[in-house]
VEXMAR-738855 format. One record per residue (C-alpha): residue in three letters; x, y, z. Coordinates in steps of 0.1 Angstrom, whole numbers, plus 5000, padded with zeros to 4 digits. Layout:
N
ALAXYZ/...
END
This chain:
169
MET514847195158/ALA515747395128/LYS513147205106/ILE510547275135/LEU511747695132/LEU511747685098/LEU508047535095/ALA506847785119/LEU507948025103/ALA506847965067/VAL503047915089/GLY503748195100/LEU504448365070/ALA501448215051/HIS498848305080/ALA500448675078/LEU500148705037/SER496748545042/GLU495248865059/LEU496149155029/GLU493148945011/GLY490149165014/HIS488749475012/TRP490649775026/VAL490450175021/SER493250425025/THR493750545057/ALA497250745050/ILE500250865018/GLY503350975026/ALA505751045002/ASP509351225000/ASN507751404966/VAL504751524982/GLU503551614947/LYS503151284940/ILE500251224971/ALA499051594968/ASN494951594956/GLN494951434921/GLY498451364921/THR499451044903/MET500450834933/ARG497650914953/LEU495550634954/TYR492450494974/ALA492650124974/ARG489649914979/GLN491049564973/ILE493049304976/ILE493348954962/CYS496048714967/HIS496648444937/GLU499248154940/GLU499948184980/CYS500648534974/ASP503048504949/LYS500548754930/LEU498449034946/GLU495849214924/ILE495149544940/THR492249764932/PHE492250094937/TYR490750454928/VAL493050764915/ASN491151064910/LEU493451244878/ASN492251544859/GLY488851544877/GLN488551174865/CYS487650944890/SER488850564877/GLU489050264891/THR492350044881/THR493649694888/VAL496949594888/ILE499149274898/GLY502149244920/TYR504548994909/LYS506348854936/GLN510448904929/GLU512848734944/ASP513548924966/GLY510348924985/ASN509549264970/TYR506449284946/ARG506849444911/THR504349634891/GLN503949874861/PHE501550184872/GLU502650564865/GLY506050374861/ASP507850114877/ASN506950014910/ILE508249834936/PHE506549744970/LYS506849545001/PRO503849495029/MET506149615060/VAL502549545086/ILE500249355083/THR497049295110/LYS493449195104/GLU493049605110/PHE495949755093/LEU498249745067/VAL501349905053/PHE503149895024/ILE506650095017/SER506750144978/LYS509250304958/ASN508350444924/VAL510250594891/ASP508250754864/ARG508150744829/ASP511051044835/GLY512950854858/LEU511751054888/GLU512350794919/THR509750884949/HIS509750664980/LEU506050624995/LEU504450485021/PHE500350355019/ALA498750285053/LEU495350045048/GLY492550005068/LYS488949885074/GLY487550235075/GLN488450385109/THR491150695113/LEU494350555125/LYS495150485158/ASN498050645180/ASP500050305179/GLN499350265141/TYR500350655134/GLY503550665155/ARG504450265133/LEU503250465107/GLU506250745114/GLU508750555121/LEU508650345090/ALA508750705071/LYS511450795088/GLU513250465079/GLN512250545045/LYS513650885044/ILE510251025044/PRO509551345065/PRO506851265086/GLU505351615079/ASN504951445045/ILE501951155056/ARG498951265045/GLU495951145058/VAL493551035029/LEU490450865049/THR487851165044/THR489251235011/GLY488450864996/ASN484950924982/LEU485051054951/ASN481150944942/ASP479150724948/SER480850384936/PHE483850454950/GLU481950354985/LEU482649974997/
END
């Protein structure tokens, strides 16, 4: 019986991770340090695509960032760690993990330690181009509180993600 439960759990997890793949857009971002997610902040990322490699042991994430008035496409690879978190380098060291995975809505929690050693806790909500539904926003607020991010630090960014025509999906 235990083997059947473990197999069912593994199949369910693999299915959930497969839902990470695809075209996504940032709908909301939260942080305990709001300067990082302000307009032209270093961690105000506009997600566009996630690709799983090696059974999602590697996540390839493509996003745009607007720094100094320049919109730049960036791709990072997150490598799965033994604890289930992913790790990558962008504006310092980043450890992140998907917390909510559905066909229409993803939420990642993240910790960024920048080059100056400043630690910032973040939430990234991704969707398929629609604004957050009330239940999704409620779940995002719950996760924010768990990460010690004040709910008032959540910024809806869907309408600010179109920096230029090439920014569109």
